PDB file of N, CA, C and O in Angstrom:
ATOM      1  N   MET A   1       1.565   3.230 -32.579  1.00  0.00           N
ATOM      2  CA  MET A   1       1.268   2.395 -31.444  1.00  0.00           C
ATOM      3  C   MET A   1       1.645   3.132 -30.164  1.00  0.00           C
ATOM      4  O   MET A   1       2.741   3.683 -30.062  1.00  0.00           O
ATOM      5  N   THR A   2       0.745   3.142 -29.194  1.00  0.00           N
ATOM      6  CA  THR A   2       0.967   3.823 -27.928  1.00  0.00           C
ATOM      7  C   THR A   2       1.795   2.936 -27.005  1.00  0.00           C
ATOM      8  O   THR A   2       1.503   1.749 -26.854  1.00  0.00           O
ATOM      9  N   PRO A   3       2.837   3.515 -26.382  1.00  0.00           N
ATOM     10  CA  PRO A   3       3.630   2.695 -25.469  1.00  0.00           C
ATOM     11  C   PRO A   3       2.794   2.291 -24.257  1.00  0.00           C
ATOM     12  O   PRO A   3       1.903   3.031 -23.840  1.00  0.00           O
ATOM     13  N   ALA A   4       3.082   1.119 -23.693  1.00  0.00           N
ATOM     14  CA  ALA A   4       2.354   0.622 -22.520  1.00  0.00           C
ATOM     15  C   ALA A   4       2.637   1.511 -21.322  1.00  0.00           C
ATOM     16  O   ALA A   4       3.767   1.947 -21.104  1.00  0.00           O
ATOM     17  N   ARG A   5       1.595   1.770 -20.554  1.00  0.00           N
ATOM     18  CA  ARG A   5       1.761   2.563 -19.341  1.00  0.00           C
ATOM     19  C   ARG A   5       2.500   1.728 -18.308  1.00  0.00           C
ATOM     20  O   ARG A   5       2.266   0.525 -18.198  1.00  0.00           O
ATOM     21  N   THR A   6       3.388   2.356 -17.552  1.00  0.00           N
ATOM     22  CA  THR A   6       4.097   1.650 -16.495  1.00  0.00           C
ATOM     23  C   THR A   6       3.747   2.258 -15.145  1.00  0.00           C
ATOM     24  O   THR A   6       3.461   3.450 -15.035  1.00  0.00           O
ATOM     25  N   TYR A   7       3.775   1.420 -14.133  1.00  0.00           N
ATOM     26  CA  TYR A   7       3.466   1.810 -12.761  1.00  0.00           C
ATOM     27  C   TYR A   7       4.667   1.480 -11.896  1.00  0.00           C
ATOM     28  O   TYR A   7       5.338   0.473 -12.120  1.00  0.00           O
ATOM     29  N   THR A   8       4.942   2.321 -10.909  1.00  0.00           N
ATOM     30  CA  THR A   8       6.029   2.059  -9.988  1.00  0.00           C
ATOM     31  C   THR A   8       5.463   1.393  -8.745  1.00  0.00           C
ATOM     32  O   THR A   8       4.639   1.973  -8.038  1.00  0.00           O
ATOM     33  N   LEU A   9       5.910   0.172  -8.483  1.00  0.00           N
ATOM     34  CA  LEU A   9       5.459  -0.600  -7.332  1.00  0.00           C
ATOM     35  C   LEU A   9       6.627  -0.808  -6.384  1.00  0.00           C
ATOM     36  O   LEU A   9       7.788  -0.717  -6.783  1.00  0.00           O
ATOM     37  N   LEU A  10       6.313  -1.085  -5.133  1.00  0.00           N
ATOM     38  CA  LEU A  10       7.331  -1.294  -4.116  1.00  0.00           C
ATOM     39  C   LEU A  10       7.368  -2.762  -3.720  1.00  0.00           C
ATOM     40  O   LEU A  10       6.329  -3.418  -3.641  1.00  0.00           O
ATOM     41  N   SER A  11       8.559  -3.270  -3.474  1.00  0.00           N
ATOM     42  CA  SER A  11       8.743  -4.636  -2.969  1.00  0.00           C
ATOM     43  C   SER A  11       9.794  -4.567  -1.868  1.00  0.00           C
ATOM     44  O   SER A  11      10.320  -3.494  -1.572  1.00  0.00           O
ATOM     45  N   ALA A  12      10.095  -5.695  -1.271  1.00  0.00           N
ATOM     46  CA  ALA A  12      11.116  -5.740  -0.228  1.00  0.00           C
ATOM     47  C   ALA A  12      12.480  -5.328  -0.779  1.00  0.00           C
ATOM     48  O   ALA A  12      13.318  -4.807  -0.042  1.00  0.00           O
ATOM     49  N   ALA A  13      12.702  -5.560  -2.069  1.00  0.00           N
ATOM     50  CA  ALA A  13      13.980  -5.234  -2.706  1.00  0.00           C
ATOM     51  C   ALA A  13      14.057  -3.781  -3.182  1.00  0.00           C
ATOM     52  O   ALA A  13      15.127  -3.322  -3.583  1.00  0.00           O
ATOM     53  N   GLY A  14      12.948  -3.059  -3.143  1.00  0.00           N
ATOM     54  CA  GLY A  14      12.918  -1.679  -3.612  1.00  0.00           C
ATOM     55  C   GLY A  14      11.811  -1.481  -4.620  1.00  0.00           C
ATOM     56  O   GLY A  14      10.920  -2.320  -4.748  1.00  0.00           O
ATOM     57  N   SER A  15      11.864  -0.377  -5.334  1.00  0.00           N
ATOM     58  CA  SER A  15      10.805  -0.095  -6.305  1.00  0.00           C
ATOM     59  C   SER A  15      11.153  -0.686  -7.665  1.00  0.00           C
ATOM     60  O   SER A  15      12.321  -0.876  -8.006  1.00  0.00           O
ATOM     61  N   TYR A  16      10.100  -0.971  -8.433  1.00  0.00           N
ATOM     62  CA  TYR A  16      10.280  -1.531  -9.766  1.00  0.00           C
ATOM     63  C   TYR A  16       9.121  -1.092 -10.652  1.00  0.00           C
ATOM     64  O   TYR A  16       8.064  -0.712 -10.147  1.00  0.00           O
ATOM     65  N   SER A  17       9.306  -1.141 -11.946  1.00  0.00           N
ATOM     66  CA  SER A  17       8.271  -0.769 -12.909  1.00  0.00           C
ATOM     67  C   SER A  17       7.466  -1.987 -13.309  1.00  0.00           C
ATOM     68  O   SER A  17       8.002  -3.086 -13.453  1.00  0.00           O
ATOM     69  N   SER A  18       6.158  -1.776 -13.488  1.00  0.00           N
ATOM     70  CA  SER A  18       5.269  -2.860 -13.873  1.00  0.00           C
ATOM     71  C   SER A  18       4.243  -2.325 -14.862  1.00  0.00           C
ATOM     72  O   SER A  18       3.861  -1.157 -14.793  1.00  0.00           O
ATOM     73  N   THR A  19       3.798  -3.166 -15.773  1.00  0.00           N
ATOM     74  CA  THR A  19       2.722  -2.761 -16.680  1.00  0.00           C
ATOM     75  C   THR A  19       1.361  -2.999 -16.044  1.00  0.00           C
ATOM     76  O   THR A  19       0.341  -2.590 -16.598  1.00  0.00           O
ATOM     77  N   THR A  20       1.333  -3.658 -14.880  1.00  0.00           N
ATOM     78  CA  THR A  20       0.098  -3.910 -14.134  1.00  0.00           C
ATOM     79  C   THR A  20       0.068  -2.990 -12.925  1.00  0.00           C
ATOM     80  O   THR A  20       1.043  -2.942 -12.175  1.00  0.00           O
ATOM     81  N   PRO A  21      -1.029  -2.252 -12.712  1.00  0.00           N
ATOM     82  CA  PRO A  21      -1.088  -1.368 -11.543  1.00  0.00           C
ATOM     83  C   PRO A  21      -1.145  -2.166 -10.245  1.00  0.00           C
ATOM     84  O   PRO A  21      -1.548  -3.329 -10.239  1.00  0.00           O
ATOM     85  N   GLY A  22      -0.743  -1.537  -9.155  1.00  0.00           N
ATOM     86  CA  GLY A  22      -0.793  -2.181  -7.855  1.00  0.00           C
ATOM     87  C   GLY A  22      -2.225  -2.386  -7.386  1.00  0.00           C
ATOM     88  O   GLY A  22      -3.135  -1.666  -7.798  1.00  0.00           O
ATOM     89  N   THR A  23      -2.416  -3.370  -6.523  1.00  0.00           N
ATOM     90  CA  THR A  23      -3.742  -3.647  -5.983  1.00  0.00           C
ATOM     91  C   THR A  23      -3.928  -3.046  -4.600  1.00  0.00           C
ATOM     92  O   THR A  23      -5.056  -2.936  -4.117  1.00  0.00           O
ATOM     93  N   LEU A  24      -2.827  -2.653  -3.954  1.00  0.00           N
ATOM     94  CA  LEU A  24      -2.877  -2.064  -2.626  1.00  0.00           C
ATOM     95  C   LEU A  24      -2.034  -0.798  -2.595  1.00  0.00           C
ATOM     96  O   LEU A  24      -1.047  -0.675  -3.320  1.00  0.00           O
ATOM     97  N   GLY A  25      -2.434   0.133  -1.752  1.00  0.00           N
ATOM     98  CA  GLY A  25      -1.673   1.357  -1.561  1.00  0.00           C
ATOM     99  C   GLY A  25      -1.129   1.399  -0.149  1.00  0.00           C
ATOM    100  O   GLY A  25      -1.607   0.681   0.729  1.00  0.00           O
ATOM    101  N   GLY A  26      -0.136   2.233   0.070  1.00  0.00           N
ATOM    102  CA  GLY A  26       0.442   2.350   1.401  1.00  0.00           C
ATOM    103  C   GLY A  26       1.001   3.733   1.635  1.00  0.00           C
ATOM    104  O   GLY A  26       1.070   4.562   0.727  1.00  0.00           O
ATOM    105  N   HIS A  27       1.398   3.965   2.868  1.00  0.00           N
ATOM    106  CA  HIS A  27       2.014   5.228   3.263  1.00  0.00           C
ATOM    107  C   HIS A  27       3.426   4.922   3.717  1.00  0.00           C
ATOM    108  O   HIS A  27       3.640   4.167   4.665  1.00  0.00           O
ATOM    109  N   ARG A  28       4.390   5.517   3.025  1.00  0.00           N
ATOM    110  CA  ARG A  28       5.801   5.222   3.255  1.00  0.00           C
ATOM    111  C   ARG A  28       6.238   5.512   4.692  1.00  0.00           C
ATOM    112  O   ARG A  28       6.974   4.717   5.277  1.00  0.00           O
ATOM    113  N   ARG A  29       5.811   6.607   5.259  1.00  0.00           N
ATOM    114  CA  ARG A  29       6.263   6.978   6.604  1.00  0.00           C
ATOM    115  C   ARG A  29       5.647   6.119   7.696  1.00  0.00           C
ATOM    116  O   ARG A  29       6.354   5.684   8.604  1.00  0.00           O
ATOM    117  N   SER A  30       4.363   5.867   7.629  1.00  0.00           N
ATOM    118  CA  SER A  30       3.702   5.089   8.676  1.00  0.00           C
ATOM    119  C   SER A  30       3.816   3.587   8.444  1.00  0.00           C
ATOM    120  O   SER A  30       3.517   2.795   9.338  1.00  0.00           O
ATOM    121  N   ARG A  31       4.246   3.193   7.252  1.00  0.00           N
ATOM    122  CA  ARG A  31       4.433   1.784   6.877  1.00  0.00           C
ATOM    123  C   ARG A  31       3.155   0.975   7.052  1.00  0.00           C
ATOM    124  O   ARG A  31       3.162  -0.128   7.599  1.00  0.00           O
ATOM    125  N   ILE A  32       2.051   1.561   6.569  1.00  0.00           N
ATOM    126  CA  ILE A  32       0.741   0.920   6.594  1.00  0.00           C
ATOM    127  C   ILE A  32       0.301   0.700   5.149  1.00  0.00           C
ATOM    128  O   ILE A  32       0.533   1.554   4.294  1.00  0.00           O
ATOM    129  N   TYR A  33      -0.338  -0.447   4.871  1.00  0.00           N
ATOM    130  CA  TYR A  33      -0.902  -0.692   3.547  1.00  0.00           C
ATOM    131  C   TYR A  33      -2.384  -1.000   3.679  1.00  0.00           C
ATOM    132  O   TYR A  33      -2.852  -1.450   4.726  1.00  0.00           O
ATOM    133  N   GLY A  34      -3.121  -0.747   2.587  1.00  0.00           N
ATOM    134  CA  GLY A  34      -4.550  -1.045   2.577  1.00  0.00           C
ATOM    135  C   GLY A  34      -5.112  -0.973   1.168  1.00  0.00           C
ATOM    136  O   GLY A  34      -4.387  -0.794   0.190  1.00  0.00           O
ATOM    137  N   ARG A  35      -6.430  -1.119   1.097  1.00  0.00           N
ATOM    138  CA  ARG A  35      -7.119  -1.073  -0.200  1.00  0.00           C
ATOM    139  C   ARG A  35      -6.999   0.327  -0.803  1.00  0.00           C
ATOM    140  O   ARG A  35      -6.843   1.317  -0.088  1.00  0.00           O
ATOM    141  N   LEU A  36      -7.074   0.387  -2.109  1.00  0.00           N
ATOM    142  CA  LEU A  36      -6.986   1.681  -2.795  1.00  0.00           C
ATOM    143  C   LEU A  36      -8.205   2.557  -2.522  1.00  0.00           C
ATOM    144  O   LEU A  36      -8.133   3.777  -2.672  1.00  0.00           O
ATOM    145  N   ASP A  37      -9.326   1.948  -2.122  1.00  0.00           N
ATOM    146  CA  ASP A  37     -10.532   2.720  -1.815  1.00  0.00           C
ATOM    147  C   ASP A  37     -10.743   2.893  -0.308  1.00  0.00           C
ATOM    148  O   ASP A  37     -11.865   3.151   0.126  1.00  0.00           O
ATOM    149  N   CYS A  38      -9.697   2.758   0.485  1.00  0.00           N
ATOM    150  CA  CYS A  38      -9.794   2.876   1.941  1.00  0.00           C
ATOM    151  C   CYS A  38     -10.300   4.265   2.330  1.00  0.00           C
ATOM    152  O   CYS A  38      -9.711   5.262   1.912  1.00  0.00           O
ATOM    153  N   PRO A  39     -11.372   4.360   3.117  1.00  0.00           N
ATOM    154  CA  PRO A  39     -11.904   5.659   3.516  1.00  0.00           C
ATOM    155  C   PRO A  39     -10.888   6.510   4.270  1.00  0.00           C
ATOM    156  O   PRO A  39     -10.832   7.725   4.080  1.00  0.00           O
ATOM    157  N   SER A  40     -10.092   5.881   5.120  1.00  0.00           N
ATOM    158  CA  SER A  40      -9.103   6.625   5.893  1.00  0.00           C
ATOM    159  C   SER A  40      -8.029   7.231   4.986  1.00  0.00           C
ATOM    160  O   SER A  40      -7.668   8.398   5.144  1.00  0.00           O
ATOM    161  N   ALA A  41      -7.524   6.446   4.044  1.00  0.00           N
ATOM    162  CA  ALA A  41      -6.505   6.944   3.115  1.00  0.00           C
ATOM    163  C   ALA A  41      -7.080   8.024   2.210  1.00  0.00           C
ATOM    164  O   ALA A  41      -6.411   9.021   1.940  1.00  0.00           O
ATOM    165  N   LEU A  42      -8.306   7.843   1.738  1.00  0.00           N
ATOM    166  CA  LEU A  42      -8.920   8.853   0.869  1.00  0.00           C
ATOM    167  C   LEU A  42      -9.104  10.176   1.598  1.00  0.00           C
ATOM    168  O   LEU A  42      -8.937  11.236   0.994  1.00  0.00           O
ATOM    169  N   ARG A  43      -9.448  10.136   2.892  1.00  0.00           N
ATOM    170  CA  ARG A  43      -9.562  11.378   3.678  1.00  0.00           C
ATOM    171  C   ARG A  43      -8.205  12.050   3.812  1.00  0.00           C
ATOM    172  O   ARG A  43      -8.096  13.268   3.675  1.00  0.00           O
ATOM    173  N   ALA A  44      -7.162  11.256   4.081  1.00  0.00           N
ATOM    174  CA  ALA A  44      -5.818  11.811   4.213  1.00  0.00           C
ATOM    175  C   ALA A  44      -5.353  12.428   2.898  1.00  0.00           C
ATOM    176  O   ALA A  44      -4.732  13.491   2.897  1.00  0.00           O
ATOM    177  N   ILE A  45      -5.644  11.775   1.790  1.00  0.00           N
ATOM    178  CA  ILE A  45      -5.267  12.312   0.481  1.00  0.00           C
ATOM    179  C   ILE A  45      -6.002  13.618   0.217  1.00  0.00           C
ATOM    180  O   ILE A  45      -5.413  14.566  -0.303  1.00  0.00           O
ATOM    181  N   ALA A  46      -7.282  13.677   0.570  1.00  0.00           N
ATOM    182  CA  ALA A  46      -8.075  14.895   0.362  1.00  0.00           C
ATOM    183  C   ALA A  46      -7.533  16.064   1.177  1.00  0.00           C
ATOM    184  O   ALA A  46      -7.635  17.212   0.743  1.00  0.00           O
ATOM    185  N   ARG A  47      -6.961  15.797   2.343  1.00  0.00           N
ATOM    186  CA  ARG A  47      -6.389  16.864   3.182  1.00  0.00           C
ATOM    187  C   ARG A  47      -5.065  17.362   2.610  1.00  0.00           C
ATOM    188  O   ARG A  47      -4.616  18.456   2.955  1.00  0.00           O
ATOM    189  N   GLY A  48      -4.443  16.581   1.752  1.00  0.00           N
ATOM    190  CA  GLY A  48      -3.174  16.964   1.138  1.00  0.00           C
ATOM    191  C   GLY A  48      -1.986  16.492   1.964  1.00  0.00           C
ATOM    192  O   GLY A  48      -2.142  16.072   3.111  1.00  0.00           O
ATOM    193  N   GLY A  49      -0.819  16.563   1.381  1.00  0.00           N
ATOM    194  CA  GLY A  49       0.391  16.171   2.082  1.00  0.00           C
ATOM    195  C   GLY A  49       0.638  14.675   2.138  1.00  0.00           C
ATOM    196  O   GLY A  49       1.688  14.252   2.623  1.00  0.00           O
ATOM    197  N   TYR A  50      -0.272  13.876   1.669  1.00  0.00           N
ATOM    198  CA  TYR A  50      -0.163  12.425   1.726  1.00  0.00           C
ATOM    199  C   TYR A  50       0.424  11.858   0.441  1.00  0.00           C
ATOM    200  O   TYR A  50       1.113  10.838   0.459  1.00  0.00           O
ATOM    201  N   VAL A  51       0.152  12.512  -0.648  1.00  0.00           N
ATOM    202  CA  VAL A  51       0.474  11.973  -1.969  1.00  0.00           C
ATOM    203  C   VAL A  51       1.967  11.703  -2.140  1.00  0.00           C
ATOM    204  O   VAL A  51       2.335  10.697  -2.745  1.00  0.00           O
ATOM    205  N   GLN A  52       2.820  12.556  -1.634  1.00  0.00           N
ATOM    206  CA  GLN A  52       4.256  12.337  -1.852  1.00  0.00           C
ATOM    207  C   GLN A  52       4.794  11.138  -1.078  1.00  0.00           C
ATOM    208  O   GLN A  52       5.912  10.694  -1.341  1.00  0.00           O
ATOM    209  N   HIS A  53       4.021  10.600  -0.122  1.00  0.00           N
ATOM    210  CA  HIS A  53       4.453   9.439   0.653  1.00  0.00           C
ATOM    211  C   HIS A  53       3.708   8.162   0.261  1.00  0.00           C
ATOM    212  O   HIS A  53       3.863   7.128   0.910  1.00  0.00           O
ATOM    213  N   ARG A  54       2.912   8.232  -0.786  1.00  0.00           N
ATOM    214  CA  ARG A  54       2.081   7.102  -1.215  1.00  0.00           C
ATOM    215  C   ARG A  54       2.920   6.107  -2.001  1.00  0.00           C
ATOM    216  O   ARG A  54       3.702   6.491  -2.871  1.00  0.00           O
ATOM    217  N   VAL A  55       2.754   4.832  -1.690  1.00  0.00           N
ATOM    218  CA  VAL A  55       3.433   3.751  -2.400  1.00  0.00           C
ATOM    219  C   VAL A  55       2.377   2.726  -2.803  1.00  0.00           C
ATOM    220  O   VAL A  55       1.263   2.736  -2.279  1.00  0.00           O
ATOM    221  N   PHE A  56       2.727   1.852  -3.726  1.00  0.00           N
ATOM    222  CA  PHE A  56       1.784   0.852  -4.230  1.00  0.00           C
ATOM    223  C   PHE A  56       2.439  -0.516  -4.242  1.00  0.00           C
ATOM    224  O   PHE A  56       3.645  -0.647  -4.449  1.00  0.00           O
ATOM    225  N   PHE A  57       1.613  -1.538  -4.013  1.00  0.00           N
ATOM    226  CA  PHE A  57       2.087  -2.915  -3.950  1.00  0.00           C
ATOM    227  C   PHE A  57       1.288  -3.789  -4.898  1.00  0.00           C
ATOM    228  O   PHE A  57       0.107  -3.543  -5.143  1.00  0.00           O
ATOM    229  N   ALA A  58       1.941  -4.808  -5.425  1.00  0.00           N
ATOM    230  CA  ALA A  58       1.273  -5.745  -6.326  1.00  0.00           C
ATOM    231  C   ALA A  58       0.246  -6.583  -5.568  1.00  0.00           C
ATOM    232  O   ALA A  58      -0.829  -6.878  -6.092  1.00  0.00           O
ATOM    233  N   ASP A  59       0.579  -6.966  -4.335  1.00  0.00           N
ATOM    234  CA  ASP A  59      -0.322  -7.807  -3.540  1.00  0.00           C
ATOM    235  C   ASP A  59       0.026  -7.688  -2.059  1.00  0.00           C
ATOM    236  O   ASP A  59       0.985  -7.015  -1.680  1.00  0.00           O
ATOM    237  N   GLU A  60      -0.769  -8.353  -1.239  1.00  0.00           N
ATOM    238  CA  GLU A  60      -0.592  -8.254   0.214  1.00  0.00           C
ATOM    239  C   GLU A  60       0.725  -8.852   0.690  1.00  0.00           C
ATOM    240  O   GLU A  60       1.384  -8.280   1.558  1.00  0.00           O
ATOM    241  N   SER A  61       1.113  -9.985   0.139  1.00  0.00           N
ATOM    242  CA  SER A  61       2.361 -10.611   0.585  1.00  0.00           C
ATOM    243  C   SER A  61       3.569  -9.722   0.292  1.00  0.00           C
ATOM    244  O   SER A  61       4.520  -9.696   1.072  1.00  0.00           O
ATOM    245  N   THR A  62       3.538  -9.008  -0.807  1.00  0.00           N
ATOM    246  CA  THR A  62       4.628  -8.087  -1.146  1.00  0.00           C
ATOM    247  C   THR A  62       4.698  -6.943  -0.138  1.00  0.00           C
ATOM    248  O   THR A  62       5.785  -6.536   0.271  1.00  0.00           O
ATOM    249  N   ALA A  63       3.538  -6.427   0.261  1.00  0.00           N
ATOM    250  CA  ALA A  63       3.499  -5.341   1.253  1.00  0.00           C
ATOM    251  C   ALA A  63       4.071  -5.813   2.582  1.00  0.00           C
ATOM    252  O   ALA A  63       4.848  -5.097   3.214  1.00  0.00           O
ATOM    253  N   VAL A  64       3.692  -7.014   3.009  1.00  0.00           N
ATOM    254  CA  VAL A  64       4.186  -7.562   4.277  1.00  0.00           C
ATOM    255  C   VAL A  64       5.694  -7.783   4.200  1.00  0.00           C
ATOM    256  O   VAL A  64       6.416  -7.460   5.144  1.00  0.00           O
ATOM    257  N   GLU A  65       6.174  -8.329   3.085  1.00  0.00           N
ATOM    258  CA  GLU A  65       7.614  -8.560   2.910  1.00  0.00           C
ATOM    259  C   GLU A  65       8.393  -7.247   2.938  1.00  0.00           C
ATOM    260  O   GLU A  65       9.550  -7.223   3.357  1.00  0.00           O
ATOM    261  N   ALA A  66       7.772  -6.166   2.500  1.00  0.00           N
ATOM    262  CA  ALA A  66       8.428  -4.858   2.503  1.00  0.00           C
ATOM    263  C   ALA A  66       8.388  -4.206   3.884  1.00  0.00           C
ATOM    264  O   ALA A  66       8.931  -3.117   4.072  1.00  0.00           O
ATOM    265  N   GLY A  67       7.742  -4.873   4.858  1.00  0.00           N
ATOM    266  CA  GLY A  67       7.739  -4.361   6.225  1.00  0.00           C
ATOM    267  C   GLY A  67       6.554  -3.486   6.580  1.00  0.00           C
ATOM    268  O   GLY A  67       6.612  -2.737   7.555  1.00  0.00           O
ATOM    269  N   TYR A  68       5.484  -3.567   5.811  1.00  0.00           N
ATOM    270  CA  TYR A  68       4.292  -2.756   6.069  1.00  0.00           C
ATOM    271  C   TYR A  68       3.265  -3.592   6.833  1.00  0.00           C
ATOM    272  O   TYR A  68       3.245  -4.818   6.724  1.00  0.00           O
ATOM    273  N   ARG A  69       2.419  -2.919   7.601  1.00  0.00           N
ATOM    274  CA  ARG A  69       1.357  -3.593   8.340  1.00  0.00           C
ATOM    275  C   ARG A  69       0.012  -3.238   7.738  1.00  0.00           C
ATOM    276  O   ARG A  69      -0.111  -2.210   7.073  1.00  0.00           O
ATOM    277  N   PRO A  70      -1.018  -4.082   7.959  1.00  0.00           N
ATOM    278  CA  PRO A  70      -2.339  -3.802   7.384  1.00  0.00           C
ATOM    279  C   PRO A  70      -3.025  -2.620   8.063  1.00  0.00           C
ATOM    280  O   PRO A  70      -2.791  -2.343   9.239  1.00  0.00           O
ATOM    281  N   CYS A  71      -3.862  -1.940   7.317  1.00  0.00           N
ATOM    282  CA  CYS A  71      -4.658  -0.822   7.814  1.00  0.00           C
ATOM    283  C   CYS A  71      -5.760  -1.361   8.734  1.00  0.00           C
ATOM    284  O   CYS A  71      -6.402  -2.361   8.417  1.00  0.00           O
ATOM    285  N   GLY A  72      -5.970  -0.707   9.853  1.00  0.00           N
ATOM    286  CA  GLY A  72      -7.007  -1.109  10.782  1.00  0.00           C
ATOM    287  C   GLY A  72      -8.398  -0.713  10.347  1.00  0.00           C
ATOM    288  O   GLY A  72      -9.376  -1.184  10.929  1.00  0.00           O
ATOM    289  N   VAL A  73      -8.522   0.143   9.336  1.00  0.00           N
ATOM    290  CA  VAL A  73      -9.829   0.612   8.868  1.00  0.00           C
ATOM    291  C   VAL A  73     -10.360  -0.287   7.748  1.00  0.00           C
ATOM    292  O   VAL A  73     -11.472  -0.804   7.849  1.00  0.00           O
ATOM    293  N   CYS A  74      -9.594  -0.474   6.708  1.00  0.00           N
ATOM    294  CA  CYS A  74     -10.100  -1.198   5.534  1.00  0.00           C
ATOM    295  C   CYS A  74      -9.716  -2.669   5.511  1.00  0.00           C
ATOM    296  O   CYS A  74     -10.258  -3.431   4.711  1.00  0.00           O
ATOM    297  N   MET A  75      -8.800  -3.081   6.366  1.00  0.00           N
ATOM    298  CA  MET A  75      -8.360  -4.483   6.384  1.00  0.00           C
ATOM    299  C   MET A  75      -8.425  -5.008   7.818  1.00  0.00           C
ATOM    300  O   MET A  75      -7.427  -5.469   8.371  1.00  0.00           O
ATOM    301  N   ARG A  76      -9.606  -4.930   8.401  1.00  0.00           N
ATOM    302  CA  ARG A  76      -9.777  -5.258   9.822  1.00  0.00           C
ATOM    303  C   ARG A  76      -9.307  -6.658  10.193  1.00  0.00           C
ATOM    304  O   ARG A  76      -8.627  -6.825  11.206  1.00  0.00           O
ATOM    305  N   GLU A  77      -9.649  -7.657   9.404  1.00  0.00           N
ATOM    306  CA  GLU A  77      -9.250  -9.035   9.735  1.00  0.00           C
ATOM    307  C   GLU A  77      -7.735  -9.212   9.675  1.00  0.00           C
ATOM    308  O   GLU A  77      -7.143  -9.815  10.571  1.00  0.00           O
ATOM    309  N   ALA A  78      -7.115  -8.696   8.634  1.00  0.00           N
ATOM    310  CA  ALA A  78      -5.660  -8.794   8.514  1.00  0.00           C
ATOM    311  C   ALA A  78      -4.977  -8.000   9.624  1.00  0.00           C
ATOM    312  O   ALA A  78      -3.947  -8.421  10.150  1.00  0.00           O
ATOM    313  N   TYR A  79      -5.555  -6.846   9.980  1.00  0.00           N
ATOM    314  CA  TYR A  79      -5.005  -6.032  11.063  1.00  0.00           C
ATOM    315  C   TYR A  79      -5.104  -6.778  12.395  1.00  0.00           C
ATOM    316  O   TYR A  79      -4.151  -6.784  13.175  1.00  0.00           O
ATOM    317  N   ALA A  80      -6.260  -7.411  12.661  1.00  0.00           N
ATOM    318  CA  ALA A  80      -6.443  -8.162  13.905  1.00  0.00           C
ATOM    319  C   ALA A  80      -5.434  -9.308  13.992  1.00  0.00           C
ATOM    320  O   ALA A  80      -4.872  -9.555  15.059  1.00  0.00           O
ATOM    321  N   ALA A  81      -5.200 -10.007  12.885  1.00  0.00           N
ATOM    322  CA  ALA A  81      -4.217 -11.090  12.861  1.00  0.00           C
ATOM    323  C   ALA A  81      -2.816 -10.545  13.097  1.00  0.00           C
ATOM    324  O   ALA A  81      -2.034 -11.148  13.832  1.00  0.00           O
ATOM    325  N   TRP A  82      -2.493  -9.420  12.487  1.00  0.00           N
ATOM    326  CA  TRP A  82      -1.186  -8.789  12.683  1.00  0.00           C
ATOM    327  C   TRP A  82      -1.024  -8.384  14.148  1.00  0.00           C
ATOM    328  O   TRP A  82       0.039  -8.587  14.735  1.00  0.00           O
ATOM    329  N   LYS A  83      -2.053  -7.826  14.726  1.00  0.00           N
ATOM    330  CA  LYS A  83      -2.008  -7.375  16.118  1.00  0.00           C
ATOM    331  C   LYS A  83      -1.794  -8.563  17.056  1.00  0.00           C
ATOM    332  O   LYS A  83      -0.996  -8.473  17.990  1.00  0.00           O
ATOM    333  N   ARG A  84      -2.494  -9.671  16.820  1.00  0.00           N
ATOM    334  CA  ARG A  84      -2.321 -10.875  17.647  1.00  0.00           C
ATOM    335  C   ARG A  84      -0.880 -11.396  17.531  1.00  0.00           C
ATOM    336  O   ARG A  84      -0.269 -11.776  18.530  1.00  0.00           O
ATOM    337  N   ALA A  85      -0.356 -11.410  16.322  1.00  0.00           N
ATOM    338  CA  ALA A  85       0.999 -11.918  16.094  1.00  0.00           C
ATOM    339  C   ALA A  85       2.062 -11.005  16.714  1.00  0.00           C
ATOM    340  O   ALA A  85       3.143 -11.466  17.081  1.00  0.00           O
ATOM    341  N   ALA A  86       1.755  -9.720  16.827  1.00  0.00           N
ATOM    342  CA  ALA A  86       2.722  -8.756  17.361  1.00  0.00           C
ATOM    343  C   ALA A  86       2.884  -8.897  18.876  1.00  0.00           C
ATOM    344  O   ALA A  86       3.877  -8.438  19.439  1.00  0.00           O
ATOM    345  N   ARG A  87       1.918  -9.524  19.531  1.00  0.00           N
ATOM    346  CA  ARG A  87       1.990  -9.662  20.994  1.00  0.00           C
ATOM    347  C   ARG A  87       2.948 -10.686  21.419  1.00  0.00           C
ATOM    348  O   ARG A  87       3.117 -10.914  22.617  1.00  0.00           O
TER     349      ARG A  87
END
């Protein structure tokens, strides 16, 4: 029997292991989260140097609780709401 694959996800309390992969990705230094297929993140990954700062979240509320903001490219509505609230 093959052992279940585990994924490391981030929460407000720190990182934890999960058998379910994250639904959102983020960048640890810029504290931005977005979809895993975000064009902006994929370009940054292709340029290199991004992978070591990549984090994953189970859902949007977990990313927000961890102090991350939505990506302005792939999550425009959530970003606009965050921007309005920040004023």
